[in-house]
ZADO-312727 format. One line per field, with one value per residue: residue number from 1; residue in one letter; x, y, z of N, C-alpha, C, O in turn. Coordinates in steps of 0.001 Angstrom, whole numbers, always signed. Each point is the difference from the previous one (the first is absolute). Example, Ala and Ser with C-alpha at 12.3 -4.5 7.8 and 13.67 -1.06 7.14 Angstrom:
residues 2
i <- [1,2]
aa <- [A,S]
n_c1 <- [+13190,-1386]
n_c2 <- [-5690,+1069]
n_c3 <- [+7800,-1385]
ca_c1 <- [-890,+820]
ca_c2 <- [+1190,+1190]
ca_c3 <- [+0,+60]
c_c1 <- [+900,-770]
c_c2 <- [+1200,+1090]
c_c3 <- [+0,+730]
o_c1 <- [+1036,+509]
o_c2 <- [-19,+1108]
o_c3 <- [+665,+169]
END
This chain:
residues 99
i <- [1,2,3,4,5,6,7,8,9,10,11,12,13,14,15,16,17,18,19,20,21,22,23,24,25,26,27,28,29,30,31,32,33,34,35,36,37,38,39,40,41,42,43,44,45,46,47,48,49,50,51,52,53,54,55,56,57,58,59,60,61,62,63,64,65,66,67,68,69,70,71,72,73,74,75,76,77,78,79,80,81,82,83,84,85,86,87,88,89,90,91,92,93,94,95,96,97,98,99]
aa <- [M,S,T,V,D,P,V,H,S,A,G,Q,T,L,A,A,A,A,S,A,P,L,P,P,D,I,A,A,E,H,R,E,L,I,R,A,V,K,A,I,N,P,T,E,L,F,G,Q,K,C,E,L,T,F,V,V,D,R,E,T,R,R,L,V,V,R,I,I,D,R,E,T,N,E,L,I,Q,Q,I,P,P,E,Y,L,L,R,L,A,A,D,L,K,K,M,S,R,S,E,E]
n_c1 <- [+233160,-700,-634,+509,-1873,+682,-27,+592,+2141,+437,-337,+2077,-653,-819,-2203,-507,+35,-1878,+1723,+76,-1382,-946,+1003,-1887,+344,+993,-1186,-1182,+1071,+150,-1817,-126,+1146,-975,-1601,+737,+559,-1637,-374,+1155,-143,-2150,-13,+603,-1377,-177,-1739,+991,+1940,-1040,+965,-2126,+1649,-1436,+1239,+5,+369,+1376,+1885,+247,+235,+2147,-1418,-162,+927,-1322,+2122,-1792,+2087,-1415,+1228,+570,-1893,+698,+1381,-2094,-2027,+1311,-2166,+1574,+1456,+1037,+1267,-1295,-113,+1780,+148,-1315,+746,+1534,-733,-757,+1485,+804,-1366,+160,+1689,-801,-1166]
n_c2 <- [+92049,-1971,+1923,-1848,+1206,-2080,+269,+1100,+470,+1721,+1318,+840,+728,+1184,-252,-1889,+520,+1115,+1425,+1572,+355,-1455,+1821,+749,+2192,+492,+192,+1910,+1817,+170,+838,+2244,+1060,+103,+1537,+2047,+390,+398,+2200,+1367,-60,+195,+2216,-198,+1374,-991,-804,-1441,+912,+1195,+1009,+437,+1404,-530,+1855,-912,+1940,-1594,-89,-983,-2208,-209,+994,-2181,+1143,-1811,+44,-1359,-455,-408,+15,+1921,+532,-872,+1121,+232,+117,+1836,-129,+1541,+1139,-1982,-78,-718,-2217,-1099,+79,-1373,-2111,-392,-189,-2062,-1622,-18,-879,-2254,-824,+105,-1910]
n_c3 <- [+53108,-760,-966,-1151,-245,+533,-2230,-1844,-374,+1316,-1768,+23,+2004,-1707,-263,-1056,-2159,-439,+280,-1557,+1754,-1421,-852,+972,+347,+1944,+1893,+74,+770,+2228,+1013,-16,+1610,+2009,+295,+544,+2136,+1477,-166,+1336,+2230,+542,+309,+2159,+1112,+2003,-1160,-1405,-667,-1563,+1794,-531,+570,+1631,-80,+2044,-1050,+747,-1196,-1991,+470,-564,-1433,+489,-1693,+200,-758,+176,+669,-1686,-1875,-983,-1085,-1950,+1375,-805,+976,+78,+629,+390,-1273,-37,-1861,-1684,-315,-879,-2243,-1209,-225,-1591,-2112,-488,-502,-2115,-1537,-33,-1209,-2096,-13]
ca_c1 <- [-1130,-1249,-1035,-1293,-882,-620,-1427,-906,+296,-315,-1437,-325,-458,+940,-295,+532,+1455,+475,-30,-1117,-1181,-15,-1279,-867,+231,+1250,-279,-766,+958,+809,-832,-55,+1292,+30,-842,+715,+1101,-587,-454,+1153,+929,-337,+208,+1422,+479,+1421,+653,-560,+652,+10,-1269,-10,-405,+84,+398,-19,+1242,-322,+444,-621,-1386,-245,-191,+1135,-379,+1096,-164,+691,+56,-845,+709,+1127,-342,+1008,-484,+459,-44,-768,-261,+1297,+1134,+275,+778,-896,-783,+859,+188,-1244,-61,+1007,-479,-1110,+624,+682,-984,-555,+994,+131,-1192]
ca_c2 <- [-709,+514,+243,-26,-1106,-563,+240,-782,-1405,-762,+62,+983,+1268,+1088,+630,-841,+35,+1223,-131,+750,-42,+962,+678,-795,+241,-670,-1440,-314,-2,-1211,-1128,+73,-479,-1454,-561,+170,-964,-1324,-92,+77,-1133,-1161,+291,-192,+1215,+162,-1266,-1172,-236,+1207,+542,+1349,+83,+1287,-65,+1275,+251,+241,+1308,+1118,-380,+174,-1220,-395,-972,-926,-1137,-1095,-1297,-917,-1230,+237,+1151,+1025,+1315,+353,+1460,+640,+1425,+653,-824,-25,+1166,+1155,-202,+325,+1445,+604,-265,+846,+1381,+102,+29,+1280,+1070,-147,+417,+1452,+649]
ca_c3 <- [+546,-542,+998,-655,+348,-1191,+4,-837,-213,+1204,+211,+1015,-547,+213,+1278,+1066,-49,+635,+1451,+573,-873,-1099,-207,-884,-1427,-371,+58,-1205,-1107,+120,-443,-1463,-497,+169,-1063,-1273,-22,-187,-1392,-902,+101,-835,-1419,-264,-651,+313,-318,+665,+1286,+822,+468,+536,+1396,+661,+1396,+693,+708,+1412,+478,-712,-258,-1435,-767,-824,-1018,-275,-902,+672,-676,+779,+349,+910,+849,-232,-394,-1343,-84,+1063,-201,-144,+439,+1443,+436,+125,+1225,+1139,-32,+509,+1438,+646,-47,+957,+1331,+164,+170,+1355,+978,-75,+576]
c_c1 <- [-1280,-1038,-1365,-770,-607,-1510,-753,+334,-337,-1484,-406,-583,+1042,-232,+579,+1514,+570,-185,-1183,-1198,+53,-1350,-838,+260,+1282,-213,-781,+918,+840,-794,-109,+1305,+96,-831,+707,+1133,-540,-502,+1183,+841,-398,+225,+1439,+594,+1499,+791,-598,+554,-112,-1392,+216,-449,+71,+420,-110,+1318,-339,+337,-756,-1493,-386,-198,+1209,-505,+1213,-416,+919,-11,-760,+757,+1065,-297,+1032,-677,+595,+43,-862,-134,-760,+1113,+251,+749,-875,-891,+816,+253,-1227,-117,+993,-443,-1134,+539,+661,-995,-633,+993,+188,-1166,+150]
c_c2 <- [+661,+169,+74,-1223,-553,+135,-1001,-1478,-848,+40,+971,+1232,+1059,+651,-814,+65,+1232,-112,+716,-65,+1103,+693,-793,+207,-680,-1516,-435,-36,-1270,-1234,-32,-515,-1515,-671,+88,-1012,-1398,-196,-66,-1273,-1215,+225,-237,+1159,+198,-1275,-1131,-200,+1180,+391,+1389,-72,+1442,-252,+1397,+131,+391,+1408,+1151,-202,+257,-1362,-240,-1080,-878,-1016,-1080,-1242,-989,-1216,+225,+1080,+1118,+1290,+349,+1514,+532,+1477,+515,-914,+157,+1250,+1247,-113,+381,+1503,+713,-194,+881,+1460,+218,+81,+1342,+1114,-70,+511,+1504,+719,+282]
c_c3 <- [-481,+1097,-661,+439,-1268,+74,-834,-68,+1205,+310,+1096,-673,+276,+1350,+1146,+49,+681,+1508,+641,-945,-1057,-60,-1008,-1486,-486,-6,-1242,-1228,+20,-439,-1521,-618,+103,-1074,-1354,-128,-245,-1427,-976,+20,-832,-1497,-437,-798,+205,-265,+813,+1397,+961,+449,+573,+1447,+454,+1428,+583,+748,+1434,+461,-654,-228,-1454,-650,-884,-957,-268,-1045,+540,-882,+881,+490,+1069,+1046,-110,-447,-1354,-161,+1128,-306,+1225,+513,+1505,+465,+124,+1234,+1227,+76,+561,+1502,+753,+30,+995,+1431,+264,+244,+1380,+1051,+10,+640,+1450]
o_c1 <- [-178,-116,-786,+573,-575,-590,-589,-897,-346,-440,-1153,+78,+806,+958,+479,+592,+1130,-884,-514,+167,+464,-1018,+557,-58,+41,+476,+246,-140,+265,+544,+16,-23,+501,+425,-67,+190,+559,-23,-79,+406,+885,+98,+295,+882,+683,+1141,-704,-693,+454,-1000,+1083,-965,+704,-420,-46,+353,-792,-761,-421,-715,-1175,+585,+557,-637,+1107,-1154,+1207,-994,+368,-277,+156,+779,+84,-916,+1220,+969,-961,+957,-1066,-245,-391,-297,+263,-303,-501,+32,+126,-401,-328,+170,-97,-482,-109,+247,-334,-409,+456,+83,-914]
o_c2 <- [+1206,-839,+904,-1051,+762,-73,-934,-829,-1171,-614,-7,+145,-137,+384,+581,-224,-37,-714,-473,-193,+1112,-581,-674,-959,-508,-695,-1081,-874,-589,-889,-1073,-706,-655,-1003,-934,-591,-752,-1127,-678,-484,-599,-970,-1,-189,+548,-129,+227,-512,-99,-309,+340,-696,+821,-982,+988,-868,+917,+607,+931,+952,+201,-1001,+931,-967,+499,-423,+203,-281,-203,-501,-827,+181,+860,-14,+31,+551,-646,+652,-531,-900,+996,+539,+848,+1005,+666,+568,+932,+919,+540,+677,+1056,+794,+550,+872,+1034,+597,+560,+1199,+541]
o_c3 <- [+170,+893,+281,+288,-777,+1078,+543,+153,-151,+972,+432,-1219,+921,+671,+973,+1056,+485,+473,+1013,-1205,+251,+378,-867,-769,-1121,-897,-535,-855,-1048,-655,-603,-1008,-913,-575,-799,-1063,-799,-495,-1025,-1057,-611,-753,-1195,-837,-866,+443,+984,+878,+1140,-648,+475,+314,-588,+612,-733,+798,+219,+753,+686,-313,-309,+413,-582,+418,-201,-62,+134,-670,+1157,+1090,+898,+936,+877,-822,-165,-523,+417,-417,+312,+804,+608,+1066,+853,+643,+905,+1091,+794,+714,+1057,+1015,+626,+807,+1096,+832,+578,+996,+996,+265,+622]
END
């Protein structure tokens, strides 16, 4: 089960996708990423059927880059991969339980 919030394709902001408010400097970085994605997608750099999106992983609050097929909404590639996000979330939980 994926725990990421869609960001760019739905027209949301990265800050709105995260559960807690982001510091102003991080929110500014996210706005820059949104502008970059909006500039890149019309160029069809990833092909006519594909678009670049950013999502925020709910558990780790890390940005995730995805290439999605526009017609089928199929995930073509994701960076970092889902298994690394889950590993990071598990490590974070383990470190909290040890405190």
